[in-house]
Every structure is written in structure tokens, then in C-alpha cells.
C-alpha positions, 0 to 999 in steps of 0.5 A: 025847837024843831023850828031853830034846826034849820037855822042850825044847819044853816049857820053850820053849813055857812061856817063850814063853807066859808072854812073850806073858801078860805082854804081853798084861797089860802097860798100853797106853800113855796116850793124851797128853793135848794142848791145841790153843789157836787163834784171834785176828787174821790167819791161816783158824783154823776151818780150821788147828784142824781140820788140827792136831788131825787131822795129830796124832793121827794121827801120835801117840798123843793126844787134842787138845782146842781151845780156840778164841776165833772173835774174828779181831783182835789182843785174843783171849783165852781162858776157859780161860787165866783158871783158876790151874791151866788145864793141869793135865788136859794133858800138853803145850799148843800155842799157836796163838793170834794175840794180840798185842795182849794186854797184860795181865801178869797175865793172861800170867804164868797162862799162864807159871806153868803152863809154869814149874811145868813143862807142856812147850809147842809154840809156831807161827807168831804165838804168837811175835808175842803178849803183847809190850808196851813198847818190845818191837821192842828186843831186850829184858832178861833179867828186864825186865817186857816180856821174859817170853814172848820167855824162854819163846820162848827166841828175840824175833821182833817182824815179818816181810817179805812173802809168799814161798817159805822154803827150810829149811835143817835146821841141827841134824841129830843131834836127834831133832826133826829126824834123818833128815828134809831141809829143803824149799821152802815155798808163800808164807809169811811169814819172822819175823825174829830180834831175837835168840836167847835161849836158845833152840837152833837147828835149822832156818833159812829163807832167802828171797828178795824181788823188788824191787817198784816203789813206788805209782805209780812205775816198778820202778828198773832197777837195782832188786834182790832182797832176801835174809833168813834167820832160824832158823825153828823151835827148842828151849828149855828153860825156867825152873827146871825146864827145861821143854822148848819147841819153837817154829817161826815157820812155819805162815800159810797152810793149805798149810803147816799140811797139809803133811805134812812140816811136821805131821811137824815139828810131831809130833816136837817135841810128842814131844821137848817131852814126852819122848816121842821117842828118839834117832833121831826115832823114838816110844817105844812107844806113842806112834806111829802 
């Protein structure tokens, strides 16, 4: 028996050395290449681009490149979109632009071509109110000229109410994006309406109470009551023939919300889901977490 111990020990040591050698030789996970497109009307994109880049890179093994346009109008466009192969260097694109009055169909088609071809996407806040034309305030029909951006998103939204806190409820707790996460109440935020849910799958719902307000120059009526509104605020979609993964959330108007660790966790998980780098329990795959 004593004579076998050195042999067994040698075998164990040999296996351990081989395992460590293989681990050392295994290539490290390549960081995800992320394109963040940011700019346009109505938001502090100069600051939010920094918050998002830092927040994502601290949570995900990723390098975030930013395409920022300081144009603060609703007609902000982005030079990168003008190339036919604009997304070829990236694993995922984050749309955080507010370009409500950019209505050139060819320009928008070129954006969507990349996603139709398989480039995943994450859409934040005002991206839901960009690239719209025609009678977009009415439910669009599948295949219609003014339906293309909404079909990409998987949900049609056209406006929002006043800035008030939104109580968030995670309606799908089994999605890898939301598993183990709990709802919270935001600071004053904009609750985007839902004209219709197209092919999107709901993850998070928002509930907002709006206190009654008097009309200008008039007292508040004694019977005035608060109004309530609910809407889907986060969802997933599979876009086009390739079933390209798309995650969207309408949250993110204020810097306070964008900088909230819970918001950044949600966005990071959405990004990992879109790129297929998250497991069923909501954990990044090996090499893609921080």
C-alpha cells in the first residue's frame, strides 16, 4: 500500500499540472465591441454617454465606442450610419439617439439593414421615439412604410406623460435579463405610452400616478383627482428573418436614472442577452462578466 502512494500522488500532480497548463493556454474571452450611438434632442447626452460607457465597461467584458453628435435638435443624424457596412466592427449597437424628425427612409433603412443582417441591438429611452413619419400616432400596420422602426423595436410608442416617479414591476422573472432582480421606484421620469405591442415580449411594467394640476390662471377644482397610467417599459424582440436579438427600455430620461446601479444592471444584462453571453440564471458567460 505504501508503495502505491507516490504513484497516485504523481498521477494527481500530473493531472493538476496538465489542467493548469491548459487553463493558462486557453485564450481569454475577447471583449465585446459595443457601439453607443448618442445625441439629439431633449437629454443630457454629453453626460449620459460617459455614464453608460463607464457603467457597461465596469459590468461587462466590453469596449464601448461612442458615436456622439452634440446636435440638440430632433434632426440629429450620425455620420457612421451613412456607410453601408457601418456595424461590421461591432458585436452589438446601443441606440440612445433622439432623432424624432429624421424621416429619410433610405437613411433609416440603412440602419435597419445591419440589424436585419444579424447585428444585435439595445434601445434606450428616446430611441423609441426616433425615425417616425406618416400617421405614426395611430397603430401602424405590419409592412407599412412607416412601420419599419417599430417592427425593429417590437413595440410602438408615440409619446409620454409628465415627469413623475414610475413604480417598476418585473413581470417576467424567469428571463435571464431579469432573474433575481427586484422592481424599484424611479425618480421623476417619463412613462412612454404603448400604442401597441407588436412582437415584443414584456419584461418590466411601469405604473405612474400623476397628481391633479390646475389649468393656467385657474384654481384647482375641489373634485380634481390624480390620474394613473401603466405601460411596458422594458421588453425583448426578435427581429427579421435572422431573429436578431433586440432589448429595449423606455427608461433613461434623467442622469439620475441612467446612473442608477439598478438601471445599469438592467441595461448590461440586456446587452449580454442580445449578444448571447448570459446564462439562464442571469449570469454572464465565462469571460464576459466583471
